[in-house]
N, C-alpha and C positions, 0 to 999 in steps of 0.2 A: 766377582764383585757384587755386594748385596745391594738392596733397593736403596738404603740410606746413602751408601757411597756414590750411587748413581745420581741421587737427588743432589748431593752436596757438589758433585762434579758439575751438574747442570747450573747450580746456583752460582758457582764460581764463574762459569762462562758468561751467564747473564750479567753478573756484576762488572765483567770486563768490557760489555759492549759499549757503554757510554765513554769509556776511557780510550777507546781505540776507533779511529776513522775507518780503518780497514773492516773492523767487525761491524761497524754500523752501516757500511756500504754493502757488506755481504747480506745483513738482514734486510735492508731496503730492496736489494735485487731479488732476493728470494720471495719476499712479499709481492714485489712487482710481477715476478713470473707467475706467482700463484692467481693473483688478481686478473692478469692479463689472459691466462689461459681459461679462467672461468668466463670472462667477457667474450673471448674468442669462440667459445663453444656455443655462443649465441648468434655467431655469424658476424660479429663485429671485426672491421679491419683494425680499428684502433686497438682492440684487445690483442690481435696477433702481432701488431707493432710493439706493444708494451711488453708482451711475453718474449719476443725476439731481442727486444733491446736489453731487457733483464738477463737474458741468457748470455748475451755478449759481454755484459758487466762482470757476471760471475766467472766467465772465461778469463777476462782480463784480471780479476783479483785472483784467480788460481795461478796465473802466470807470475804475478807480483809475489805471491806467497813462495813459489818454488824458487824464484830469483833471490828472494831474501835469504831462505833457508840455505841455498847453495853457497852463499858467501861465508857460511860457517866451516866449509870444507875447502882447503886450499887446492885440492885436485881439480876443482871446477872454476878456478879463477879465470882461466884463459877461455874456457868454453862458454862461460856465461857472461852476458853484458853486466855492467856495474850499476845500472839503474841511476846514473848520475851520481852515485856515491864514489868517494876516492878509493883508489886500490889499496888494499892492505899490504904493507910493506914492512920487513924487518931487515935492518942492515947494522953494520958495526963489526966489532971485533970479538974475539973469545971472551966470554965473562965466566969467572969461577965464583960459586956461592957456597961457603961453608954450611954444613948442617948446624942448626940451632940447637940449644939444649933441649928443646922440647921435641926434637926428633923431626922437625919440618925445615924446609928450606924458605927463608924469608928474604925478600928484596926491598931495598929502599928506592922507590921508583919516583919519577916526576911525571904527573899527569897534567899536560898543558901547562907545565912549569910549576905545578903544586906537588910538593913532596909528601908521600905517604907510604906506609908499610904495605907490602903485597906477599901473600902466601902463594907459592908455586904449587898448583893442584893440577895433577895429570888427570884426575877424574872429573874435571869441570870442562865442559865443552866450550864455554865462552869466558872471557875475561870479565870480572864483575868489580864494580866499586860501589861503595857505600853511599848513601844519600848525602852525608856531610862532605865527603870527598868530591862528589858530583857537583855539589853546590860551589865548592871552593874553586873547582877546575873549570867551571863554566860549562858543564855538560848538561844538555837538555834532551828529553826524549825525542826520538827521531819521528818527524811527521809521517804518519801512515805506517809506522812500524809495527810489526807483529809482536804482540805481547808474549813473553817467555815465561814459563813456569819453572822455578827453581826450588831446590831443596835446601833448606836452611835448618839450624838448630831448633828454630822455633816452628818448624813445619814447612810445608809447600807455600810459596807466595808468588805473586806475580811481579814481574819485573819488566822495565821498559828498556827497549834497545836504543842505544846511542852510538856516537862515533867519537873515539878519541883521536884528536888531530895528531898529537905526539905523545908517546910514552917512552921515557929514557930510564935506564937502569945499567950501571956498570958501563960497559963499552957498546951497549945495544941500544939502538933507537927504532921504535916501530911507529908507523904512521898510518892514518885512516883506519884505525883498528876498531872492529865491531865490539861492543861491550854492552853490558846491562847494568842499569842503575837499580841495585837490589836493596829493598827495604828490609829491616829486621835482620840485618847481619852485623849490626853493632860496627865496630871499627875495622873489621876484617875486610880486606880487598883481596881479590883472587887473579892470579895470572893463569889463564886456562889454555887449552889445546889449540884455540884458534891463534894464538901467538906461537906456542911451542912447536906446532906442526909446520910452521913457516920457516923454522931454522933448518940448517943443513944437518944438524945433529944435537942432540942433548943426552947426557948420560951422568951417571953417578959413579965416581971413583973415589975410594978412601973417604966417604962421607962428604964429598964435595961435589956439587951439581955444576957440570961444565956445559955452557951454552955456546953453540957455534953457529953463525949465521952462514948463509951462502956467500961465497965470495967475499970474505972479511975484508973491510976497508974501514978507515977512519969515519967515525960518525960526523955527518956534515954539521956545520955550526949554522944556526938559524940567523 
């Protein structure tokens, strides 16, 4: 990585600080730890208290970050607390999606009742929605959420974490699903691995994507 790339990456991080309460708390805790340590070296008890409190805050932020990131992996659902967020669930019956003429699998899904097209992308870690769809579906950035960097056709952009209460397509219903509100992706929405990996299986046969949840059952009516 050259010097310009390092500067650009640092500038991206700095731009994100005002938009993220978590990053602002991290910066404040680092500054508090530095100032407290400097004061403590002069024998001040207040300095030691400030430095200790800042260290505890940093430790707490680290735990929050680890727990948020762990939600992206379904293998950690049971081992890690939910931080007050709803569990991510996928239920329903087998759904078959034929390949579109462009060679991709497209699904017409409802996000909190608002219908929109989604591209099934096995290379995407998280489900992503465009800003217009997020607005229509009533999705809002998660308070204290960790900003996520994603790659788009227009380059790498920052996206805000959100929670989809209900996402329906075919015979499948997902609830409490982590997603990102992604700017600059046009009208494209993506179903990512955080949903697909919660299925019992998914496979492609004769240009048909077959999605099968664990313990298939009728989708509950709200």
